[in-house]
C-alpha positions in Angstrom: 19.9 -14.3 -10.8 18.9 -10.9 -9.4 18.7 -10.9 -5.6 15.5 -9.0 -4.7 15.9 -9.6 -1.0 19.5 -8.5 0.0 18.5 -6.7 3.2 16.7 -9.6 4.8 18.0 -12.2 7.2 18.2 -15.7 5.9 15.0 -16.7 7.7 13.1 -13.7 6.4 14.5 -14.1 2.9 13.4 -17.8 2.9 9.9 -16.8 4.0 9.7 -14.2 1.3 10.8 -16.7 -1.4 7.9 -18.8 -0.4 5.4 -15.9 -0.5 6.5 -14.5 -3.9 5.1 -17.4 -6.0 1.8 -17.1 -4.1 1.7 -13.3 -4.8 2.4 -14.0 -8.4 -0.6 -16.4 -8.6 -2.9 -13.8 -6.9 -1.9 -11.3 -9.5 -2.9 -13.7 -12.3 -6.4 -13.7 -10.8 -6.5 -9.8 -11.0 -5.6 -9.7 -14.8 -8.5 -8.6 -17.0 -9.2 -9.6 -20.6 -7.5 -6.4 -21.9 -4.2 -7.4 -20.2 -4.4 -4.9 -17.4 -4.8 -5.6 -13.7 -7.6 -4.6 -11.4 -7.3 -3.1 -7.9 -9.7 -5.8 -6.6 -10.9 -9.1 -7.9 -13.8 -8.6 -10.4 -12.9 -5.0 -11.0 -11.8 -3.1 -14.1 -8.2 -2.6 -15.3 -6.5 0.2 -13.4 -3.6 2.0 -15.2 -1.5 2.7 -12.1 -2.2 -0.7 -10.6 -1.3 -2.4 -13.9 2.1 -0.7 -13.9 2.7 -1.8 -10.3 1.7 -5.4 -11.0 3.8 -5.6 -14.1 6.8 -4.1 -12.4 6.5 -6.8 -9.7 6.1 -9.6 -12.2 9.1 -8.4 -14.2 11.3 -8.2 -11.2 10.2 -11.6 -10.0 10.9 -13.2 -13.4 14.4 -11.6 -13.4 15.0 -13.0 -10.0 14.4 -16.5 -11.2 10.8 -17.0 -10.1 8.4 -18.7 -12.6 6.1 -16.1 -14.3 3.6 -17.0 -17.0 4.7 -15.5 -20.3 1.2 -15.3 -21.5 0.3 -13.0 -18.6 3.3 -10.8 -19.1 2.8 -10.7 -22.9 -0.8 -9.5 -22.4 0.3 -6.9 -19.9 3.0 -5.6 -22.3 0.4 -5.2 -25.0 -1.9 -3.3 -22.6 0.9 -1.0 -21.5 2.1 -0.3 -25.0 -1.4 0.4 -26.2 -2.1 2.9 -23.4 1.3 4.6 -23.9 0.7 5.0 -27.6 -2.8 6.5 -27.0 -1.5 8.9 -24.4 -1.9 12.6 -25.3 -0.3 15.3 -23.2 -2.6 18.1 -24.4 -5.1 18.9 -21.7 -3.8 16.2 -19.4 -3.4 16.8 -15.7 0.0 16.8 -14.0 -0.8 13.5 -12.3 -1.7 11.8 -15.6 1.8 12.7 -16.6 3.0 10.7 -13.6 0.8 7.8 -14.7 2.4 7.8 -18.1 5.9 8.1 -16.6 5.3 5.2 -14.3 4.0 3.1 -17.3 7.2 3.9 -19.2 9.2 3.0 -16.1 7.4 -0.4 -15.8 8.2 -1.1 -19.5 11.8 -0.3 -18.9 11.9 -2.6 -15.8 10.5 -5.4 -18.0 13.2 -4.8 -20.7 10.7 -3.4 -23.2 11.6 0.3 -23.0 9.7 2.7 -25.2 12.2 5.4 -26.1 9.7 7.1 -28.3 7.2 7.3 -25.5 9.9 8.7 -23.1 10.9 11.3 -25.6 7.4 12.3 -26.3 6.7 12.8 -22.6 9.9 14.6 -22.1 9.2 17.0 -24.9 5.7 17.7 -23.8 6.6 20.9 -22.0 6.1 21.5 -18.3 6.3 18.2 -16.5 5.4 17.6 -12.9 8.1 16.7 -10.4 6.4 13.3 -10.0 6.6 12.6 -13.7 10.3 13.8 -13.9 11.5 11.4 -11.2 9.8 8.4 -12.8 10.8 9.4 -16.3 14.4 9.8 -15.2 14.4 6.3 -13.8 12.9 4.9 -17.0 15.7 6.5 -19.0 18.4 5.2 -16.6 17.0 1.7 -16.7 17.2 1.9 -20.6 20.9 2.7 -20.5 20.4 6.5 -21.2 22.2 7.8 -18.2 23.0 11.2 -19.5 19.4 11.8 -20.5 18.2 10.5 -17.2 20.3 13.1 -15.4 19.2 15.9 -17.8 15.6 15.2 -17.0 16.2 16.0 -13.4 17.8 19.4 -14.0 15.8 22.0 -12.2 13.5 19.5 -10.6 12.4 20.6 -7.1 13.8 18.6 -4.1 10.8 19.7 -2.0 8.0 17.2 -1.4 5.0 19.1 -0.1 2.0 17.2 1.2 -1.0 17.1 -1.1 -4.4 15.5 -1.2 -3.9 12.1 -3.0 -5.2 11.9 -6.5 -7.0 8.6 -7.1 -5.2 7.9 -10.4 -1.8 7.5 -8.8 -2.6 6.7 -5.1 0.3 9.0 -4.2 1.6 11.3 -1.5 4.7 13.2 -0.6 6.6 10.3 1.0 5.9 8.0 -1.9 7.2 10.7 -4.2 10.4 11.1 -2.1 11.1 7.4 -2.5 10.6 7.6 -6.3 13.1 10.5 -6.3 15.5 8.5 -4.2 15.5 5.7 -6.7 16.0 8.0 -9.6 19.0 9.6 -7.9 20.6 6.2 -7.2 20.1 5.2 -10.8 21.7 8.5 -11.9 24.7 7.8 -9.7 24.0 10.7 -7.3 24.6 8.7 -4.2 25.2 11.7 -1.8 21.8 13.2 -2.5 20.1 9.8 -2.5 21.5 9.1 0.9 20.3 12.4 2.2 16.7 11.3 1.3 17.1 7.9 3.1 15.0 8.5 6.2 12.6 6.3 8.1 9.2 7.9 8.8 7.7 7.7 12.3 4.3 6.4 11.0 3.4 3.1 9.3 3.9 3.1 5.5 1.0 2.8 3.1 1.2 0.1 0.4 2.4 2.7 -2.1 5.1 4.0 0.2 6.3 0.6 1.1 6.5 -0.5 -2.5 8.5 2.5 -3.7 10.7 2.4 -0.5 11.6 -1.3 -1.3 12.6 -0.3 -4.8 14.6 2.7 -3.7 16.4 1.0 -0.8 17.0 -2.1 -2.8 18.9 -0.1 -5.4 20.7 1.9 -2.7 21.8 -1.2 -0.9 23.5 -2.5 -4.0 25.4 0.7 -4.6 26.6 1.6 -1.1 29.6 -0.2 0.3 28.7 -2.3 3.3 30.4 -4.4 5.9 29.4 -7.1 8.3 28.0 -5.9 11.6 28.8 -8.3 14.5 27.1 -7.4 17.8 25.7 -9.2 20.8 23.7 -8.2 23.8 24.0 -9.8 27.3 22.7 -8.5 30.6 21.7 -5.2 29.0 25.3 -4.6 27.6 25.9 -4.3 23.9 29.2 -5.8 22.6 30.6 -4.6 19.3 32.8 -7.2 17.5 32.7 -5.4 14.1 35.7 -3.8 12.4 34.2 -0.3 12.8 32.0 1.7 15.1 28.3 0.8 15.5 25.8 3.5 16.1 22.8 2.4 18.2 19.4 4.0 18.5 17.4 3.0 21.6 13.6 3.5 21.4 10.7 2.4 23.7 7.1 1.9 22.7 4.1 2.1 24.9 0.6 1.0 23.9 -2.3 3.0 25.2 -6.0 2.2 24.8 -7.2 3.9 21.6 -9.5 6.8 22.1 -12.4 7.8 19.8 -11.4 10.1 17.0 -13.1 11.8 14.0 -11.1 13.5 11.3 -13.2 14.0 8.1 -15.2 10.9 9.0 -17.6 9.9 11.7 -17.9 6.3 12.9 -20.6 4.7 15.0 -20.9 1.0 16.1 -24.1 -0.3 17.6 -25.2 -3.8 18.7 -28.7 -5.2 18.2 -30.5 -8.5 18.5 -32.5 -10.3 15.8 -35.5 -7.9 16.2 -33.3 -4.8 16.0 -33.5 -4.0 19.7 -30.3 -2.7 21.4 -27.8 -5.1 22.9 -25.3 -4.2 25.6 -22.0 -5.7 24.3 -20.2 -5.1 27.7 -22.2 -7.9 29.4 -23.4 -10.9 27.3 -24.6 -14.4 28.1 -22.6 -17.2 26.6 -24.2 -18.3 23.3 -26.0 -15.0 22.6 -26.4 -14.2 18.9 -26.3 -10.5 18.0 -25.3 -8.1 15.2 -22.7 -5.3 15.0 -24.0 -2.4 13.0 -21.2 -0.1 11.7 -22.1 3.3 10.2 -19.5 5.5 8.5 -20.4 9.1 7.6 -18.5 11.4 5.4 -17.9 14.9 6.8 -16.2 16.1 3.6 -18.0 19.0 1.9 -18.1 18.7 -1.9 -15.4 16.0 -2.0 -15.9 12.3 -2.6 -13.6 9.9 -0.7 -12.1 6.9 -2.4 -10.2 3.9 -1.1 -11.5 3.9 2.5 -10.8 0.9 4.7 -13.1 -0.1 7.6 -11.6 -2.6 10.1 -13.7 -4.3 12.7 -12.0 -6.7 15.1 -13.9 -8.8 17.6 -12.9 -9.6 21.2 -11.3 -13.0 21.7 -14.4 -14.3 23.4 -16.7 -13.6 20.4 -17.1 -15.4 17.1 -18.0 -14.1 13.7 -21.0 -16.2 12.5 -21.9 -17.3 9.0 -19.9 -14.6 7.2 -17.8 -16.8 4.9 -18.5 -14.9 1.8 -16.5 -14.4 -1.3 -14.3 -11.4 -1.8 -16.3 -10.2 -4.9 -17.7 -6.7 -4.8 -20.9 -6.4 -2.8 -23.5 -3.9 -1.8 -21.8 -0.7 -0.8 -18.2 -2.0 -0.9 -15.5 -2.8 -3.5 -13.9 -5.7 -1.5 -14.6 -7.5 1.7 -11.9 -9.4 3.7 -13.2 -11.9 6.3 -10.9 -13.5 8.8 -11.5 -15.5 12.0 -11.5 -12.5 14.3 -11.9 -9.5 11.9 -13.8 -8.2 9.0 -12.5 -5.4 6.7 -14.4 -3.5 4.0 -12.9 -1.4 1.3 -15.2 1.2 -0.3 -15.8 4.7 -1.6 -18.0 7.3 0.1 -19.6 10.2 -1.7 -19.4 13.7 -0.1 -21.8 14.0 2.9 -23.1 10.4 2.5 -23.0 7.4 4.8 -22.7 3.7 4.5 -23.7 0.9 6.9 -22.2 -2.5 7.3 -23.2 -5.4 9.5 -21.5 -8.5 11.1 -23.3 -11.4 12.7 -21.7 -12.4 16.0 -21.9 -14.9 18.9 -20.7 -14.6 22.4 -18.7 -17.9 22.5 -16.3 -18.1 25.4 -16.7 -17.2 29.1 -14.4 -14.5 30.4 -13.4 -10.8 30.2 -11.9 -9.5 27.0 -10.7 -6.4 25.3 -13.0 -4.9 22.7 -10.6 -3.4 20.1 -11.3 -0.1 18.5 -13.0 -0.1 15.2 -11.1 2.0 12.7 -11.9 3.6 9.3 -9.3 5.5 7.3 -8.4 6.6 3.8 -5.6 4.3 2.6 -3.7 7.0 0.9 -4.7 10.0 3.0 -4.0 9.2 6.6 -5.3 12.5 7.9 -8.8 11.3 7.0 -9.8 8.8 9.7 -12.2 7.9 12.5 -12.2 5.3 15.3 -14.2 4.2 18.2 -12.7 3.9 21.7 -11.4 0.6 22.8 -13.2 -1.1 25.7 -13.9 -4.3 27.6 -16.6 -7.0 27.4 -17.6 -9.8 29.6 -19.1 -13.2 28.5 -20.8 -15.1 31.4 -22.7 -18.3 31.7 
């Protein structure tokens, strides 16, 4: 059995083993009739998402988790069909990366397409993103020499770029893909030089590729048990070798309003549309939050935006138990007890408005969290309101 969770503590690994079967079932619900997987429930098959989903299912099956063979069989047929139809002439650099990731996913599943790899390799000028993924595909197929040759002359620079919607990528995601390829090619020194932890939270793409890269690195690098304890502020090292410690502190400040490529406005109204002051409400008051997101991008549509609205502890979301199917103005809606999130696209210069029905439920003074909208794969595009306080009185 392949251990997919070697870095986790026993408790975390046990929790992950409970979650993986649930994730597998959720992926089943995203598979379309053609065998591909959609980004959201009820959507259309997405080529990059299909490669990600298939890679996960293949890894889960190899690790001993139950995966439906009918699902994987349909996925394999979908991947093979797209790969056979792929034509390099006139393609963009990022569609090369899409094909390379498709070939990588087939190799992970044990169904490597050497003809597809060779065709892509011989296509001429390949992007760095495609080279890293294609190298990993060759390595996983037992073609180590070819995997190393593919990387000859490949740039080790990872400049930032505006994410292309086809691959949901960015510089850090590409670095992790490169790190995995280097590990698979046996270039451990260079792979270790790329093993760095960013200061910001990872996107889902970055986290997924980091997990793949670090998982392979962990299995290759010699490790030893670390035995330490902390008492009265003193760290004791009972390991066989030295332990290097990094001490960091974190402070949390009230979030300020921000606008970077987007503007965000939140208003509150009563049933007639008249303004309501959210800072002072009577218990039992019913009202509506009206959220307006405006694009400030000239000539560029924005995809994969996420708008997150969290209510104070003293408020309740009313009558919003809707399905996650696509609705008016959004691709997906996620409704929780204390928060609502919308995922949507926004044409250049346009705006969209979303509403939430609320009730002031519990007496007291509470924090009003900031409302945040951001591009999932382009963190420099974001907007937020300032955090505040609200009071619910009798």
